C-alpha positions in Angstrom: 0.0 0.0 0.0 1.4 3.4 -0.9 2.0 5.9 1.8 -0.5 8.3 0.3 -3.4 6.0 1.4 -2.5 6.9 4.9 -5.7 5.8 6.7 -6.2 2.6 4.9 -4.8 -0.4 6.8 -4.2 -3.5 4.8 -5.3 -6.3 7.1 -3.7 -9.4 5.5 -5.9 -11.9 7.2 -7.8 -15.0 6.2 -10.1 -15.2 9.2 -10.9 -18.9 8.9 -7.2 -19.8 8.5 -6.2 -17.5 11.4 -8.7 -18.9 13.9 -8.2 -22.5 12.9 -5.1 -23.1 15.1 -7.1 -21.5 18.0 -10.0 -23.8 17.7 -10.8 -26.3 20.5 -10.1 -29.9 19.7 -10.8 -33.3 21.4 -8.8 -36.3 20.3 -10.9 -38.6 22.5 -14.4 -38.4 23.7 -14.9 -35.7 26.4 -16.5 -37.2 29.5 -17.3 -34.4 31.9 -18.3 -30.7 32.1 -14.7 -29.6 32.6 -13.8 -30.6 29.0 -17.1 -30.5 27.3 -17.8 -28.8 24.0 -20.0 -25.7 24.6 -22.4 -24.0 22.2 -24.7 -21.1 22.8 -26.5 -18.0 21.4 -27.0 -15.9 24.6 -30.0 -17.8 26.0 -30.0 -21.4 24.7 -26.8 -23.5 25.2 -25.5 -27.0 25.1 -22.6 -28.7 26.8 -21.5 -31.9 24.9 -19.8 -34.8 26.4 -20.2 -38.5 27.1 -19.9 -41.0 29.9 -17.5 -43.8 30.8 -19.9 -45.9 32.8 -20.4 -49.2 30.9 -24.2 -48.7 30.8 -23.8 -45.4 28.9 -20.6 -45.6 26.8 -22.8 -45.5 23.7 -24.3 -42.1 24.6 -23.1 -38.6 23.6 -25.0 -36.0 25.7 -26.1 -32.6 24.6 -26.9 -31.2 28.1 -29.2 -28.3 27.3 -29.7 -25.1 29.2 -31.8 -22.0 28.8 -30.5 -19.1 30.9 -33.8 -17.7 32.1 -35.4 -20.9 33.3 -35.7 -20.5 37.0 -37.9 -22.0 39.8 -39.1 -20.5 43.1 -37.6 -22.3 46.0 -39.9 -24.6 48.0 -37.2 -25.9 50.4 -36.2 -22.6 52.0 -36.3 -18.9 51.4 -34.2 -17.5 48.6 -34.3 -16.1 45.2 -35.5 -18.2 42.3 -32.4 -20.1 41.1 -31.5 -21.4 37.7 -32.5 -25.1 37.3 -31.4 -27.9 35.0 -33.8 -28.8 32.3 -32.6 -32.0 30.6 -30.6 -33.2 27.7 -30.7 -34.4 24.1 -28.9 -37.8 23.9 -27.3 -39.3 20.8 -27.8 -43.0 21.6 -25.6 -45.2 19.4 -25.7 -48.9 18.6 -22.1 -49.4 19.7 -19.9 -48.0 22.4 -18.0 -44.8 21.4 -14.4 -46.0 20.9 -11.2 -44.9 19.2 -10.3 -43.1 17.0 -12.7 -40.3 17.8 -12.2 -36.6 17.2 -14.2 -33.5 17.8 -13.4 -29.9 16.8 -15.1 -26.6 17.7 -14.7 -24.4 14.7 -14.6 -20.9 16.2 -15.0 -19.1 12.9 -18.3 -20.9 12.1 -19.3 -21.5 15.8 -20.1 -25.2 15.3 -18.7 -28.5 16.4 -17.8 -31.1 13.9 -16.5 -34.6 14.5 -16.2 -38.3 13.8 -17.2 -40.8 16.4 -15.9 -44.3 16.0 -18.1 -46.9 17.7 -17.8 -50.7 18.1 -20.5 -50.9 15.3 -19.5 -48.2 12.9 -18.9 -44.5 12.4 -20.9 -41.4 13.0 -20.2 -38.0 11.5 -21.5 -35.2 13.6 -22.1 -31.4 13.3 -23.9 -29.3 15.9 -24.5 -25.6 16.6 -27.0 -23.3 18.4 -28.2 -21.0 15.7 -27.0 -17.4 16.1 -30.3 -15.7 15.4 -32.9 -18.3 16.3 -33.6 -20.2 19.5 -32.7 -23.6 18.1 -30.1 -26.2 18.6 -29.3 -28.2 15.5 -27.6 -31.7 15.6 -26.7 -33.2 12.2 -25.8 -36.8 12.2 -24.6 -39.1 9.3 -24.1 -42.8 10.2 -22.5 -45.8 8.6 -24.4 -49.0 8.1 -23.7 -50.4 11.5 -25.1 -47.2 13.2 -28.3 -46.8 11.2 -30.3 -47.6 14.4 -29.0 -44.7 16.4 -31.5 -42.4 18.1 -31.7 -38.7 19.2 -33.9 -38.6 22.3 -34.8 -35.7 24.5 -34.9 -36.5 28.3 -36.4 -34.0 30.8 -34.1 -33.7 33.8 -36.3 -35.9 36.0 -36.3 -38.6 33.3 -32.5 -38.7 32.8 -30.7 -41.9 33.9 -29.2 -41.4 37.3 -25.9 -42.6 35.9 -25.8 -39.5 33.8 -27.2 -37.1 36.4 -24.5 -38.2 38.8 -21.7 -38.0 36.3 -20.6 -34.5 37.4 -21.5 -35.0 41.0 -24.4 -33.6 43.1 -24.3 -30.2 44.8 -26.4 -30.5 47.9 -26.9 -26.7 48.0 -28.5 -26.7 44.6 -32.3 -26.6 44.3 -33.8 -29.1 42.0 -37.6 -28.7 41.6 -40.0 -31.5 41.3 -41.5 -31.5 37.9 -44.5 -32.9 36.2 -43.6 -34.0 32.7 -46.1 -34.1 29.9 -45.3 -35.3 26.3 -47.4 -34.6 23.3 -47.0 -34.2 19.6 -47.9 -31.4 17.1 -47.5 -33.0 13.7 -43.8 -34.0 13.4 -42.8 -32.0 16.4 -42.5 -33.7 19.8 -43.4 -31.4 22.7 -42.2 -31.9 26.3 -43.7 -29.7 29.0 -42.0 -29.5 32.5 -44.3 -27.9 35.1 -42.8 -27.2 38.5 -44.9 -27.1 41.7 -44.9 -23.3 41.5 -46.5 -23.3 38.0 -43.1 -22.3 36.5 -41.4 -24.5 34.0 -40.2 -24.8 30.4 -41.3 -26.3 27.1 -39.0 -28.3 24.8 -39.9 -28.9 21.2 -37.9 -31.1 18.8 -38.2 -32.8 15.5 -35.9 -34.8 13.3 -35.7 -34.3 9.5 -34.3 -37.0 7.3 -32.0 -35.7 4.6 -31.1 -39.2 3.3 -31.1 -42.8 4.6 -28.0 -42.2 6.6 -28.2 -38.4 7.4 -30.6 -36.4 9.4 -30.9 -33.1 11.4 -32.6 -32.8 14.8 -33.9 -29.3 15.7 -34.6 -28.5 19.3 -35.8 -25.4 21.0 -36.5 -24.5 24.7 -39.0 -21.8 25.8 -39.3 -20.4 29.3 -42.7 -21.1 31.0 -45.1 -24.0 30.7 -48.3 -22.3 29.3 -49.6 -22.1 25.8 -47.4 -19.1 24.8 -44.2 -21.0 25.7 -45.5 -24.1 23.8 -46.2 -22.0 20.7 -42.9 -20.3 20.9 -40.9 -23.5 21.1 -43.0 -25.3 18.4 -42.8 -22.4 16.0 -39.0 -22.1 16.4 -38.5 -25.7 15.5 -41.1 -25.8 12.7 -39.7 -22.7 11.0 -36.1 -24.0 11.2 -37.1 -27.4 9.8 -39.0 -25.7 6.9 -36.0 -23.6 5.9 -33.4 -24.9 3.5 -30.7 -26.3 5.7 -27.9 -24.7 3.7 -29.4 -21.2 3.8 -30.1 -21.7 7.5 -26.5 -22.6 8.2 -25.2 -19.7 6.1 -27.3 -17.2 8.2 -25.9 -18.6 11.4 -22.3 -18.3 10.1 -22.8 -14.8 8.7 -23.6 -13.5 12.2 -20.5 -14.9 13.7 -18.3 -13.7 10.8 -19.5 -10.2 11.4 -18.9 -10.5 15.1 -15.3 -11.7 14.9 -14.4 -8.9 12.5 -15.2 -6.2 15.0 -11.6 -6.3 16.2 -8.4 -8.3 15.8 -5.4 -9.1 18.0 -2.4 -11.3 17.4 0.3 -12.0 20.0 3.3 -14.3 20.0 2.1 -16.6 22.7 0.0 -19.2 21.0 -1.6 -20.6 24.1 -2.8 -17.1 25.3 -3.9 -16.1 21.8 -6.0 -19.3 21.5 -7.4 -18.7 25.0 -8.3 -15.1 24.1 -10.3 -16.0 20.9 -12.1 -18.8 22.7 -13.2 -16.2 25.3 -14.5 -14.0 22.4 -16.5 -17.0 21.3 -17.7 -17.7 24.8 -18.8 -14.1 25.4 -21.1 -14.1 22.4 -22.3 -17.6 23.3 -23.2 -16.4 26.8 -25.1 -13.2 26.1 -26.6 -11.0 23.3 -28.7 -7.8 23.1 -32.2 -8.7 24.3 -31.0 -11.8 26.1 -30.6 -12.3 29.9 -27.5 -10.8 31.5 -24.6 -13.0 32.2 -25.1 -14.9 35.4 -22.5 -17.1 37.1 -22.7 -19.9 34.4 -24.1 -18.6 31.2 -26.3 -21.2 29.4 -24.2 -24.1 30.7 -25.7 -24.9 34.1 -23.9 -27.6 36.1 -24.0 -28.7 39.7 -23.3 -25.5 41.7 -24.2 -23.7 44.9 -24.3 -20.5 42.8 -27.2 -20.9 40.4 -27.9 -17.2 40.1 -26.4 -13.7 39.5 -23.7 -12.4 41.8 -22.9 -8.7 41.9 -19.9 -8.3 44.2 -17.6 -9.2 41.3 -19.0 -11.8 38.9 -21.2 -9.8 36.7 -18.7 -6.9 36.5 -15.8 -9.2 35.5 -17.9 -11.1 33.1 -18.6 -8.0 31.1 -15.1 -6.6 31.4 -13.7 -7.7 28.0 -16.6 -6.1 26.1 -15.3 -2.6 26.0 -11.7 -2.6 24.7 -12.4 -5.5 22.4 -15.0 -3.3 20.6 -17.9 -5.6 21.2 -20.2 -3.2 22.9 -23.3 -4.9 21.7 -22.5 -7.7 24.1 -22.7 -5.2 27.0 -26.3 -4.3 26.0 -27.8 -7.2 28.0 -26.5 -5.6 31.2 -27.8 -2.2 30.2 -31.2 -3.6 29.4 -31.4 -5.6 32.7 -30.7 -2.4 34.7 -33.2 -0.4 32.6 -35.9 -3.0 33.3 -35.0 -3.4 37.0 -34.9 0.2 38.1 -38.0 -0.1 40.3 -36.6 -3.2 42.0 -33.3 -1.4 42.6 -35.3 1.2 44.5 -37.1 -1.5 46.6 -33.7 -3.1 47.4 -32.9 -0.3 49.9 -34.8 0.2 53.2 -38.0 2.1 53.0 -36.8 5.4 54.5 -34.3 5.8 51.7 -36.4 4.8 48.7 -37.4 8.3 47.8 -33.9 9.1 46.5 -31.8 5.9 46.6 -31.2 2.6 44.9 -29.1 -0.4 45.7 -28.2 -4.0 44.9 -27.3 -6.8 47.3 -24.9 -9.6 46.7 -26.9 -12.2 44.7 -30.3 -12.6 43.1 -32.2 -13.9 40.1 -32.7 -11.9 36.9 -35.3 -9.7 38.5 -32.5 -8.0 40.5 -34.3 -8.5 43.8 -31.4 -8.4 46.2 -31.9 -6.3 49.3 -28.9 -4.2 50.4 -27.4 -5.2 53.7 -23.8 -4.6 54.8 -22.3 -5.1 51.4 -23.2 -1.7 50.0 -21.1 -0.9 46.9 -22.3 -3.5 44.4 -24.6 -1.3 42.4 -21.9 1.5 42.3 -19.5 -1.1 40.8 -22.1 -2.1 38.2 -22.6 1.5 37.4 -18.8 1.6 36.6 -19.6 -1.0 33.9 -22.3 1.3 32.6 -19.9 4.2 32.7 -17.5 2.1 30.5 -20.3 1.3 28.1 -20.9 5.0 27.9 -17.3 6.2 27.7 -16.3 3.7 25.0 -19.4 4.7 22.9 -20.1 8.3 24.0 -23.8 7.4 23.8 -25.3 10.5 25.3 -28.7 8.9 25.5 -27.3 6.1 27.7 -25.7 8.7 30.0 -28.8 10.9 30.3 -31.5 8.2 30.4 -29.9 5.6 32.6 -26.4 6.0 33.9 -26.7 9.5 35.4 -30.0 9.0 37.3 -29.1 5.5 38.5 -25.6 6.5 39.7 -27.1 9.6 41.4 -29.5 7.4 43.4 -26.7 4.9 44.1 -24.5 7.6 45.6 -27.4 9.1 47.6 -27.6 5.8 49.5 -24.0 6.3 50.5 -24.7 9.9 51.5 -27.3 8.6 54.0 -24.6 6.5 55.6 -21.9 9.1 56.0 -21.0 10.3 59.4 -18.8 13.2 60.4 -15.9 12.3 62.7 -14.1 14.2 65.3 -11.4 14.9 62.7 -13.9 16.8 60.6 -13.8 14.1 57.9 -16.7 12.2 56.5 -16.6 8.5 57.4 -18.5 5.3 56.5 -19.8 3.0 59.1 -18.8 -0.7 59.2 -19.5 -2.5 55.9 -18.3 -5.6 54.1 -15.3 -5.7 51.8 -16.3 -8.6 49.5 -14.7 -11.9 50.2 -12.5 -10.7 53.1 -13.4 -12.6 56.3 -16.6 -13.9 54.8 -17.1 -16.8 57.2 -16.6 -14.5 60.2 -18.9 -11.8 58.6 -16.1 -9.3 59.0 -17.2 -5.6 58.7 -14.9 -2.6 58.7 -15.4 1.1 58.9 -14.0 3.2 56.1 -13.8 0.1 53.9 -11.6 0.7 50.9 -14.2 -0.9 48.6 -16.9 1.6 49.6 -14.6 4.7 49.9 -13.2 4.1 46.4 -16.7 3.6 44.9 -18.1 6.6 46.6 -15.2 8.8 45.5 -15.4 7.5 41.9 -19.2 8.0 42.0 -19.0 11.7 43.1 -16.3 12.5 40.5 -18.3 10.8 37.8 -21.5 12.5 38.7 -19.8 15.9 38.5 -18.3 15.1 35.2 -21.6 13.8 33.9 -23.5 16.8 35.0 -21.1 19.1 33.2 -21.3 16.9 30.1 -25.1 17.0 30.2 -25.3 20.7 31.0 -27.1 19.9 34.2 -27.3 22.3 37.2 -27.8 19.5 39.7 -28.7 20.7 43.3 -26.5 17.9 44.7 -23.3 19.2 43.1 -22.3 21.0 46.2 -22.8 17.8 48.3 -20.6 15.8 45.9 -17.9 18.4 46.0 -18.1 18.5 49.8 -17.7 14.7 49.9 -14.7 14.8 47.7 -13.1 17.5 49.9 -13.8 15.8 53.2 -14.1 12.1 52.6 -11.8 10.0 54.7 -8.7 8.9 52.8 -8.2 5.4 51.6 -6.6 3.5 54.6 -2.9 2.7 54.0 -0.2 1.1 56.2 3.3 0.0 55.6 2.1 -2.9 53.4 0.0 -0.7 51.1 -3.8 -0.4 50.9 -5.7 -1.8 53.8 -9.1 -3.5 53.9 -10.4 -0.6 55.9 -9.8 1.5 59.0 -7.6 -0.5 61.5 -7.9 -3.6 59.3 -4.8 -4.4 57.4 -4.6 -7.3 54.9 -3.6 -9.8 57.5 -4.2 -13.1 55.6 -4.7 -14.4 52.0 -7.5 -12.6 50.2 -8.8 -13.8 46.9 -10.7 -10.7 45.9 -9.1 -7.4 44.9 -11.8 -5.4 46.7 -9.2 -3.6 48.7 -7.5 -2.5 45.5 -10.5 -1.2 43.6 -9.2 2.4 43.6 -6.3 1.0 41.4 -8.3 -1.4 39.3 -10.7 -1.1 37.7 -11.6 2.4 38.9 -8.2 3.9 38.2 -8.7 6.6 40.8 -5.0 6.2 41.5 -2.6 6.0 38.6 1.1 5.3 38.3 2.3 8.6 36.9 3.1 10.0 40.3 6.1 8.2 41.8 4.5 8.0 45.3 1.3 6.6 43.9 3.2 4.1 41.8 5.2 2.9 44.8 2.0 2.5 46.8 0.4 0.4 44.0 3.5 -1.8 43.7 3.7 -2.4 47.4 0.0 -3.2 47.7 0.1 -5.6 44.7 3.2 -7.4 46.1 1.8 -7.7 49.6 -1.6 -9.0 48.3 -0.2 -11.7 46.0 2.6 -12.8 48.4 0.1 -13.6 51.0 -1.1 -16.4 48.7 -3.5 -18.1 51.0 -6.9 -17.9 49.3 -5.8 -16.8 45.8 -8.1 -18.0 43.1 -8.3 -17.7 39.3 -10.0 -14.3 39.4 -7.2 -13.1 41.8 -4.7 -13.7 39.0 -6.7 -11.8 36.4 -7.0 -8.8 38.8 -3.3 -9.0 39.5 -2.5 -9.2 35.8 -4.5 -6.1 35.0 -2.9 -4.2 38.0 0.5 -5.2 36.8 -0.4 -4.1 33.3 -1.5 -0.7 34.7 2.0 -0.4 36.1 3.5 -1.3 32.7 4.9 -4.6 34.0 4.1 -6.8 31.1 6.4 -9.7 32.2 4.6 -9.9 35.5 1.2 -9.6 34.0 1.8 -12.5 31.6 3.2 -14.6 34.5 -0.1 -14.3 36.3 -2.0 -15.3 33.1 0.2 -18.2 32.5 -0.4 -19.4 36.1 -4.1 -19.1 35.4 -3.7 -21.5 32.5 -3.0 -24.2 35.0 -6.3 -23.5 36.9 -8.8 -23.2 34.0 -10.3 -26.3 32.8 -9.3 -27.9 29.5 -12.2 -26.3 27.7 -11.3 -22.9 29.3 -14.1 -23.0 31.8 -13.4 -22.3 35.4 -14.7 -24.0 38.5 -14.4 -23.7 42.3 -17.2 -25.2 44.4 -19.2 -24.9 41.2 -18.6 -23.5 37.7 -18.3 -19.7 37.4 -17.8 -17.9 34.1 -16.3 -14.6 35.0 -12.6 -15.6 35.5 -11.8 -16.7 31.9 -13.6 -13.7 30.5 -11.7 -11.3 32.9 -8.5 -12.9 31.7 -9.4 -11.7 28.2 -9.6 -8.2 29.6 -6.1 -8.6 31.1 -4.8 -9.4 27.6 -6.5 -6.3 26.3 -4.9 -4.3 29.1 -1.4 -5.4 28.0 -2.2 -4.1 24.4 -4.3 -1.0 25.0 -5.4 1.1 28.0 -7.4 4.3 28.1 -8.1 5.4 31.6 -7.5 8.9 33.0 -8.2 10.6 29.7 -5.2 9.1 27.9 -4.9 6.3 25.4 -1.9 4.0 26.1 -0.6 1.9 23.2 1.3 -1.3 24.0 1.6 -0.2 27.7 2.6 -3.6 29.1 4.2 -5.8 26.5 6.4 -8.6 27.9 10.0 -8.4 26.9 9.9 -11.5 24.7 6.8 -10.3 22.8 8.9 -8.8 20.1 6.0 -8.6 17.7 2.3 -8.0 18.3 -0.6 -6.4 16.4 -4.1 -5.2 17.0 -6.8 -3.7 14.9 -9.9 -1.6 15.9 -9.6 -2.1 19.7 -11.7 0.6 21.3 -10.7 3.3 23.8 -12.5 5.7 26.1 -13.8 8.6 24.1 -15.0 6.3 21.3 -11.7 5.8 19.5 -10.8 2.8 17.4 -7.1 2.2 17.7 -4.8 0.0 15.6 -1.1 -0.6 16.0 1.8 -2.9 15.0 4.8 -3.8 17.0 7.8 -5.3 15.2 11.2 -6.4 16.6 10.5 -4.8 19.9 9.3 -1.4 18.6 6.0 0.1 17.8 6.0 0.8 14.0 2.8 2.8 13.6 -0.5 3.7 15.4 -3.8 4.6 13.8 -6.4 6.4 15.9 -9.9 6.9 14.5 -12.4 9.2 16.3 -16.0 8.1 16.3 -17.2 11.1 18.5 -14.8 14.0 18.1 -13.6 13.8 21.7 -10.3 15.2 23.0 -7.5 12.7 22.4 -4.2 12.1 24.2 -2.0 9.2 23.1 0.9 7.7 24.9 2.9 6.0 22.2 5.9 4.7 24.1 8.1 6.7 21.8 10.6 9.4 22.6 12.2 11.8 20.1 10.2 13.1 17.2 6.8 11.7 16.6 5.0 12.5 13.4 1.4 12.1 12.3 -0.8 12.7 9.4 -4.6 13.2 9.2 -5.9 11.8 5.9 -8.3 14.3 4.2 -6.5 17.3 5.5 -4.5 18.1 2.3 -1.0 19.2 2.8 -1.1 19.0 6.6 1.5 17.0 8.6 2.2 17.3 12.3 5.1 16.4 14.6 6.1 16.7 18.3 9.3 16.3 20.2 8.8 14.0 23.1 11.5 14.0 25.7 10.3 10.8 27.5 8.2 7.8 26.4 5.7 8.9 29.1 4.7 12.1 27.3 1.4 12.0 25.3 0.7 13.3 21.9 -2.3 15.5 21.6 -4.5 14.9 18.5 -7.2 17.3 17.4 -9.6 15.0 15.6 -13.1 15.7 14.4 -15.8 13.0 14.4 -14.9 10.6 11.7 -11.3 11.7 11.3 -8.3 9.5 12.0 -4.6 10.1 12.5 -1.6 7.8 11.7 1.3 8.2 14.1 4.9 7.1 13.2 8.5 7.9 13.7 11.0 8.6 10.9 10.8 10.7 7.8 8.5 8.4 5.7 5.1 7.1 6.6 5.4 3.3 6.9 3.3 0.9 5.0 0.1 0.3 7.1 0.2 -3.4 6.8 -1.1 -5.8 9.5 -1.0 -9.6 9.6 -0.9 -12.3 12.3 2.5 -12.3 14.0 4.9 -15.2 13.7 5.3 -17.3 16.7 7.8 -20.2 16.3 6.7 -23.1 18.5 3.1 -22.1 18.5 0.9 -25.0 19.9 -2.0 -25.9 17.7 -5.4 -26.2 19.3 -4.2 -26.7 22.9 -7.7 -26.3 24.4 -10.7 -28.6 24.4 -9.7 -32.0 25.8 -6.7 -32.2 28.1 -3.6 -32.1 25.8 -0.7 -30.6 27.7 1.8 -32.2 25.4 0.8 -29.8 22.7 2.4 -27.0 24.6 5.7 -28.7 24.4 5.6 -30.0 20.8 4.4 -32.7 18.6 6.1 -33.2 15.2 4.4 -31.1 12.6 2.1 -29.3 15.0 4.2 -26.4 16.1 3.3 -23.8 13.5 0.3 -22.4 11.8 
């Protein structure tokens, strides 16, 4: 590409070929949730695996979930939890044997495979349609497997051997269900009605394409009445009546558009594969108009946490949405908060409902979670809303939802503030999430709450100015910022709260929220930087109760400090904790940790807090090459950049909203830039240190290309080379692929 076409980036990328080494692959039959194949479209999902019990070795299970199927508890008080609904079983004539191979094709969002049995072979393809509430399973069998069956079993009908395969969690509520099977033409309908008149309807039909090949279509609808029945039956009937090839093409087209929203390539093949699987997982777990991401997405398994948790889980699950330029995946959270505003009012005690809102720790999708001693959860969720706004600059979102909701959230804090003898404003004892949970530890001037309150007041003032509001509470917010008790600090760094140091292992970073993700305290000032470094070291070195999400938080904090080698070490440690299929499990599966790790990768490539865009801010020393295209920054900027042989070659910044733009390039010396469309205009600046930003004056729709040297470099981007790259390391457990198989260590 000639230098005169300054803004045009030549992305030399065959997406299917690029993603292929990042696919998940199984070289033997998966036999439990930890290594199952997962499919989803934001509400309906399936986890695919088999069983080694001799009675069921001929079965491949499609354990089916629908995110919004819940049931009111009849065993004890509590919110209506998610409940398992059943499975579609491929029951073969012979036992599934070797060789057997499955592969999840990320680019097309479908699993394909060949099952070898003791009677023959079965070719398999399955996907959950991207735009319709239908799971499709295509099967083609050899002569010895012509008698195979695809059968739907409601949960209560499922063989105990299969139900027990992943264990039983005694804390999980499983409702009693009345099961009624009927038929509407070629469609089989299964209604599950719980004692509380809740339930779900499953509809399925199988279409023969030839003597050996067929497609089974299955849909699940929430509820057990006529409307749910009609919804499920119509979904299946319409899918079955559509030409299968066209139907598949529509499914694939959605995913192809989705992946192209941004691109990253890094020279660590394991982390690159992990990252792209999380992008697939994100869009499998949620969509606009679908339920928000709870602790498990559509893939429910035995768990004590069959609901939505707001003291970290939701916030971290949505964290990769913003920089990855996949803001539509954040809309389900926005929509849930819009729909739940009245319930958020009812969550606080009656005397405060006239001006306050809040959110407790856990609930169902109705957001009914009364606020007790864990106060800051809604404020943290508002930070996600703020990111959705700042990365889009959607004024309607700010004015219509974020500003009034954050205002009510901070009002609740204002009711709690007390003036101390020192003249400062203090908070009464509250909970710092996960610290001293079993002892129900509460601390005054808790870091978690002080940080969120300070962030909230600053954000409200900035929002009021942006909206041109003359808010009568502005003086109160300024007074709080002037007089609020400082974040408690001792010789080890940030404390949990007043008189409460971090005395033992703490898995949550709730005591570091001011650093990440709020970025109230940056690392430009040397004293602040030293405090962050000391706090991070003390926290991690306590070890104790560290979990997977501890490592993602630590990685992002290290990236904030520019310590790429340290950040990547935390992520590589996490790779030993995540399951072979990149899921994560403690007492039960939880989805937020792997998704948050994707944000940590983004944080190494691009950051945009504090009004400044930072390009390649935390690249490990041995990542000599890296590239990203159309990652998104605060202020609604799309940023692309290439790093070669340890140096940034060029940066392209496109403004979508005409906001002020400061860019830290990592360069010193003379930096040049050009703004295509401004004929004859070129710009340069002399930077004395790599920490100095470049100020760009861009109108909405304009872009600038930044570079060093006399000539504009060729704006070419391609996947980076990575000698020794493992091929498809995730799926089934294949640790040997990380260390080399002949012919499998390149693209």
